[in-house]
N, C-alpha and C positions, 0 to 999 in steps of 0.2 A: 757649080755656087748650091743648088737646090738638096743634090745629091748628097753635100757634105752634110747639111742641116735636117736631109733627113735622118742620116746615120745616127745624128746625135740623137731624133728623138727616139730610135729606138731602144739609144742606150740612155737615155735621160731617167726611165723610171726605175732602171736597177741603181743607175751609178750615181744618179742623181737626186733621187728622192730623200735620200736623208743628208741636209746639210751639213750635218756637224762631222767630226772627220770619221776617216774609218778605222776600224780594228786592227790592231797589230800585235800577236802573240807568237812568243815564238815557238807555243804548241799547236798553233792555228794551220792546220791543213793549208801547203802551201797551192794557189791557184794555179792550173796548167798553163803550160807555155800560149796556148791558144786563147784563152781569156784575157791573159795580160796582154795579148797584142789587138784583144776587139779593146780593153778599155784605152789603152794607148791612144788605138786610131780614133775611138769616138774624143778624147781631150784632143789629139789631131787638129781633128776635123774642126771642133768648136777654136780652137787657135786660129784655122784658116779662114773661118765665119766672121770672129773676131777682126781680122786683119781689114777683109773685105767692106765691114761695117760700117768703113768709113773709107775715104778717096783713098785706095791704096798705093804707097809709092810716093804720098803728098804731104809735103811739111807746109805749116802753116806758119807764116813768119809775120803777118797782120791781122788782126782781128776783123777789119773792115774783109778780109778774103773770107772769113768762113763760108760754107754754105748754110743756105737759107735751113730754116727750121724744119721747113716741108721736106725739101731735100735730102735732110740728113736723117730726118725719120722715115723715107722710102728706102734708101739705102740700109737703114738700119732694119726696118721688117722683112726687105728681102735675106739678107743675112742672118736673119734669124724670126723665120717662118712660126718658131714654137712661142715666140713674144705675143702671136694672136690668140691664142690658148688662155691668155691672161687679164682678156677684156672685161672679167668682172670685175677684178678688180678696178676698172676706170668707173664702171659703172656704180659700183661700192662708193666710191671717192665722189663721185658727181654727186650721187644723190643723199649721202651721209656727211660727207666733210668737205662741200660746197666751200667752204671758206676760204680753204687754200689756193682755190683759182680764182674768185669774188674777191680776194683783198693781195692777190698775187705774191703769195708769199711763198718761199721756198725754205722747206726745213731739212738740214742735213747736219742738224746741231744736238742729236739725241739718240741715245739707245735705251731700251726701257717698252713698256707695254703697257697700253692704255687699256680705261674700265669701259667708256662711254664714247660713243659717237656724238661728233658736234652737232648734228641733228636733234639729238637728245634732249639739247637745250631750245628748239627751236618750237614754235606751233607752225606746221605746212601751211603752205599757202594755198590758196584757194583756186590757183591757177595751176593744175597737176604739172605742167611743162618747165614751169620757172622753180627756180628755187625759192626755198621759205623766205619769206620777209623776216629782215633779222631786226631786234628791238636792243639797246644799250642793256634796257632793266632786265630781257630776259637773260643775257650773258652770265648772270652772276649766279647762275642755278646752283647751289653746291653740291647737291645729291647726298652729300652728307659731312660731318664736321669729326671733327680729331679732338681725342683729348688725352692727356699724358697719364699713364698709371702710374703710381708710387709704389713698384713692386721692381722683384727681381728676377731675373729670366728664371732662374732657379723654381723660387716660389709661382710663377706663371705657369711652370710644365707640369707642380706637384698640383697645383688647383685645376688641371685641365683645362686654361685657355677657357672657362666659361663665361659666354658673354651672352648678350643679346640675341633674339632671333634675327633681327636685321645683320647684326655682324656676323651671326653661323651662316647665312645667306651666303654674303660674299665672299666667306672663307670657303664653303662647300665651292663656289663657282670657280674660283680663283685653283682650288686644287683639282677640281677635274679637268679644266684648262692645262695646267700643268702637267697631269698625268700621274697625279700623287695620290696615295690613298691617304684617307685618315687615321686608318688602322697599322698604317707605317710608320706616319711622320705626325708631329705635334707642327702647330702652325703660330705664329707670333708676329703680331704687327706691329712693327716700330716707326719710326718717323720719317726716316729713309732710310735710304741702304746704307751709308756712314752711321748709322747707327745701330745697326746690325752686324756689321763688323765689329764695331765697340763694345757691343753688348757680348758676342760670343768671346773675345779676347779677355774679358773680364770675369768670364763663367768659366774659360776653360784652364785647366791645374797647369799654368805655365810657370806657376812658383816651384815646383819641382822638376825643375830645369829642362822642362820640355823643349822639344825643338818647333819653331814656326818655318816652313818651308813655302814660299810662294812662285808663282809662275807667271811674273810679268813684265810684259816688255816696256810698257808704260808706268808713269807715275798715277796712282789710282788714289785718292784722295779717301778712300773707305780703306783700302790695305795698308794705306800709312798711319791712318789712326788705330789699326792691328799692331801693327808693328810697334808702334809706340806705346801701348798699352800693355803688349806682350812681354816688351823688354824691362818697362816697369816692374814686372813680377817675376823676372829672370829668364824670361825666356832667351835661348840663344837663336837668333834670327839669320837666315841662308835666302839666298835668291836664286834662281836658275838664270843662265846666262845667255845671250842670244847671238848669234855669228853673223859679223858684218859681211857682207852687205844684207844677204838673204833674210837676216834675223830670225832666224830659224831657232828653234831649242838646240843647243850644243847636247847634244844625246849623252856622251860620255860623261861631263860635268855634273848634268843631274841625276842620271842614274848613279855617278859616285852617291849624290848627295842623299838618294832616296834609300839606297842599301846601306851606306855607310862604310865603305870602304876605304882607308885610310889608317893612321896612325890615329887619329881622336874618333872616340865610338861615341856618337850623339844619342841622348836619348830620344826616340819618336815622339812626334808631338802631331801637330797639324799641318796638313797638306793642301794648300790655297791653290786652286786649281780654275782657269776662267775657260775653256776649251777652245776657245779663241781671242785674240786680241782686238778690243772693241775700236782699236786706233787703225793698224796695219792691216785688217783681215786677214793675218794669218790664223790658220786653223792646225791645232794639236792632235795628237792622236789619244784615244780612249785609253791608250794601251798604260799612261803615266798613272792616271786612276788604279788602273788595276796593279801595277807595279808596287802603288805606293801602299795597297790595301793588305798586299802579300806579305809586304815588310813591316807592318804594324803601324801605321799610321790612320790616323783618323782623316778621311776626306773632306773640305769645304769646296762644296760647286761655286761657284759666282756665274748663276744664269744671268746676269745681268747684261750681258753683252750677247745673249741667244736672243736669236728672232722669233718673230710669232710661231708656234707648232715645232720648235726644235728640240722641243722636250718630249715629243713623241718619236724621236729617231731611235733608231734600232741601239745604238749603245747605252744611250739612259735608261733603255729599257731594261738591260742587262747589269748593269752598274750602278748600283742606290746610292749616292756620298751618303756620309753620316751628318752631312749640315748641308743648307743651299741656301742660296741666299739670291733674292732679287726684288725688282721695285716695278711699283705699276701708279702710273698719275691718272689723274679723273679724266681730263679730254685731251687729246691731241691736237696742239696747236693752242691750245685756249689754257687758262686756270691751270697751271703746271703742278699745284701742291697735287701732292697724292700718298703713299706711304710707303715702306721697303715691307718686306717677309723675311722671315727667316723660318728655316723647318728642319726641324730637327727629329732625327731618326728615332723612332721610340728605346730601338735596342741599344742605341747610342748614349741617351738620355743621361743616362747612369753619372757618365765621364763630367756631366755639370757639376758646380759645386756651386752654395749658397755665398754670394759677393755681396757686402755693405756696399761699393762701390759700383755695382750695377744697378741697384736700388738708387742710387743719387744721382744717376747720369740721364735720368727721365728720358730713355730712349724707347720703352714698350710704350703704346697707344691702344686706344681702344675705340672702335668705329661706332657712330652713334647719326641717328638720322638727324639734317638739318632742321632749323625751326620752319622753313616751310615744307617739311615731309613730315610733318608731324601726325598726319595720318598713317603714314606706316606703322606697322604692329610693333611694340616694344613690349619689355617685363620688366621686372622689378630691379634687373643690375642696372639699366639703365637710371635710375633714382638711387643709384651710390654716389655717395660725397665726390670720389675719385671720378665720376663722368659729368657730374654738375659744371665744372668749371672749364668753359671751353677755353682752351689756350690757344692765344695767338699771337706767339712765338714767332719772329722772324723765319726759323730754321725751318718751320714747313712750307715758307712759301719760298724761300729759297734754292736755286738750282743749283747741284753740284757740278760747278764749272769743271773741275778738273777729271770729272766723268763722263759728263754731258749724260746722265743716264735719265735725265727728266727733260721735256721741251721746253724751249723758253720765247714766247713772243709778245711783242709790246700789244697791247689791245688796241687793233687797226679800226675801230669803229666810230662812226662820225655821229654828229648828233642830230646831223639832216636824216639820217635812218627813220622810217617811219617807226612807232612803239606800237608794242600789242599789249594786250590786257596781261597777258601772265604766262610763264612759262608751261609748256605742255610737260605731264609727270607719266614719264615711262618707266618708271621704277613699279613694276609691276605688282600688284597685290590684293588679296582677297580671296574669297573661296576657293580654295585649293581643286575641289571636288567637281566646281561648273565652270570656273572661267581658266581659260589657255590664253597666250599669247597666240600672235602670228604661226608662229615656228612649232607649235603643238606642245610647246613647254609650259607648266603647271603656273601661274601666273603669281604664285607666292614666292617665285624665283627672282632673283635680280636680272633683271634684262642688262647684260653688259654688251653691248651691241661692238663695241672694238673685239672682244673677245669671239663673240658669238660670228662676226665675219672671217676673223681666222679660221675659225671651226670647222665653217662652210666652204673655205678656199684649201686649207689643208696644205700639208706640208711640201708636197711638190708643186704645185704652180706659183707658191710665196719662193720657195727657192730658186725656180725657174726665171723669173721675173728679176729679181734680184741680182742673179749670176749675169744676165744678158745686160743688164744697165751698168752693174759696175764693172762690168769689162770693157764695155762701149767707153766709159767716163776715162777708166786708165787708158785705154787706146788714144783716145782723142788729146789727152792732158800730154801724152807720151810725145805726139804729132807737134807741139807748138814749141817752134825755135828762133831763135832772136835770129836777125836780118843779116846783122854784123856782128863778126868780120865772116869773110866769106865760107867758113864752117862755122856758122851758127851757133851758139850753145843754145843747150834745149831749156826752155823755160820753167820747166816743173822738173822736180827728181821724186819719184816716190819711193816711200822707203819699205822693205818687206816686199809681199809678194806684186807681179805685175800684171800681166796676161792672164790668168788662171782657173783651170775649170772649178776647181774646190777651192776658191776665194772665197772670204768671208766679204760680205757685203757694209765694206767700211776701207777707207784708205787715209794714210799719211803723208804728207807732202810738203813741200816747200817752194815757194815762187823766188826767181833768180832773177837779176838786173842782167843788161849786155854783158855787163863787165864780171859777171859770175859772181855778183854778191849777193848776199841773201836777202829779200825784203821780210822784215820783221812779221813774224805769223798775225800778232796782233792788229798790226797795221792790215792785212789784207783781210782779215774778222772784220775789223770796223767800217773798211770799205765794201764788202760784203753785204752787212747789215743794213749800209747805206742803199741797196740795190736790192732790198728785202729779200738776201739770201742768207739765210744763218749758218753757220760754220763754226767751229771750233778751234782750240788751239788746246795743243797736249804737248808731254814731254815724254820723249821714247829713253829709255834708258837700260842699264843691265848691259850692255853690248859690249860684244868680245870679238878682239881684234886679232886675227892669227897674223905671224910675221910676214905675210904674203901682204896684209894691206896694214900694218903698222904705221908704215909712214902718211897714210891717211886720217889716222888715228886723233892727230894734233889740230889737224885742220877741220875736223867734221865734230868732234866733241864741244860741249859748253861747260861750263859751271853752274849750277843750281844751287842755291841756300837752301837747306829743308826746313830752315826754322822758319818759322809763318809769325810770330810773336817774340815781344822782348822779354814776356815772362819764360818762355818756352829755351830762348837763349840762353837766361840765368841758369836752367837748372842744370845745364851741360854743355860742353863743348859744341861750341857751333857744326853743325853737320852738312855737308855738300854734295852734291850727286853729280855725276856726269853723266851729261844726255844730248840729244836733241831738242830743240823746242819745234815744234810741228805745227801747220794746220792739218785740220782733220775734216772727214766729211761720211756722214753714215748714210746708207741707203735703206731709208723704211720702206715697207711692202705698199705704201700708200704712194710712194716716188713713182712719177712718171715720167716717160723719154725727155717731154718739156724740159722738166728739171731740172736733167741732169746737164742738158744742152745749156738752158740757161748757167750754169755754174761754170759750164766750158767756156762758154761767153764771155762772163764774168774774167776768169781769171787771163783769158786772152788778151784782155786789153791791157795787162802789163807788159805784152809786147811794144808798147806803146814807151818812147824810153822818155817821155814826159807825162805817163797817165798820173803817177803820184803827185807829181809837182802841179797839176791841174785839178787833182783833186783838192788838194790843201787849199789851193786857191779858190776855188768854187764854194767850198767848206767857210771858207771865212768870208767872202762875199754875202752868203746865204744868212749865215748866223752871228755876223760881225766876233768870232772870236776865232783865237786859232785850232787846230783839231788837236787833241789831246790822245797821245800814244804811249 
């Protein structure tokens, strides 16, 4: 057992430091047979360790038969000794995100990056050994406010995006974190990730019959907005296909779309690529970006599904996309409002055009110090009329459920919690020549503790932890089986990669009852919320079935109406999409073993044939109304 893990440790740095996909080029020197065997052995050892991390050859048919948390953790740490190297993350969580344990809430419902830690909203307790005392009043500390800018993307770039010193400091901190240079990229703040996709779609020259090619195995609200807007302007829209049941990219079909083989020659346009699926965890090769660039496509990298420090990986240092989109929220698990970021490569900016529709969409925003941050330095740009009116539109506060790109938690705080005088100001400011933060940074910089923590940990530790936790969870779910009939049906079906060394920290699955009928994902999500476990629902699509699996197609796929409003239905004929509604869970870098154990235990309760009926009855009894599903 230990020898397997030791060899894994030896290989982890070289083969596991970069969580993003490997490079794959036809002109790249092929590795030697010895190096292939070494990598294969490392991955085999990891698979063996994963199998041993839970009681081997054991299937669990009753939720009461699961091993205790302590027993499961003991086997987990024995199988994965490298996990102990990530203990610093547990310390950061306990000190700066203590609300996750204090309020017993588990978050698997977000993909995105936070800016500030939870502790930045609190005044430390006088007792060093205890968590800071919480106050309902202190929880509203907003750090900054957002105001819409009535301008187009083209105008914003021409104006060089000039803003206040406050906004410039946040911009610099984010670009440093993403390993992007201000000399190479423009950065534009948007209301959210959906607005970033829309702005780019409105400004890209699709009216010249340029093509839009997307690579998504799931329905993304942001990408759907881009598709709708680009089609209105004359774009030819194409999508990659994903082979059933692995949900890998169908290489021949995508190559033909990129290269333009076939009878119809299409004008190159925008290639939208996410590097990994934020639902299934399937990772894709950088080769596709390179192939697109070689064939005259502009490349948009959707970085919203990437984890902390993934932008430091080797591939992204070599291949700089023309455009990049990501999203940030304020505090993990609390106050999820934030903003999106659209990055435009300066050498590619000329392709964008002035657009009146972009001006009316109110997608571009500016960041301004909130009222109770008036002590922060500002400049005259904050007195401009467009930044005077603070927009309170619901768009800024809502979570994009279809993409789960921001966290969503209800306020769990009780009025019985002791109130404090005022929130602590951890946005450092002052004389840059004399004052410094505890990390030695000049105090004029914005102290974004979430980003600081990720920087201090680095890519290797974050990736290693996510790899161990995600694969253990996959293994644990696979081992849940219904007790009847004699050869019990599996409780869970996982879509895409299963136990895999180089899979992403997300999984898509469905729960099935003892008769083999799917439990509706939205019901699983609602029952999870009741157990303080936040998971999401999604829709897998663009699935291709070979002749071998053609018989499964009818029983697997569902029909989904793409039109969401009556007005949209009037504009054109009703459109439908074929795919699979699924439950999704994302393993963020602050997730610990207890979190995934709790998710496993919750899903295991569906082994009880009467679990859903009991929960409906309990909900009705407690709330005097029926559950809404």
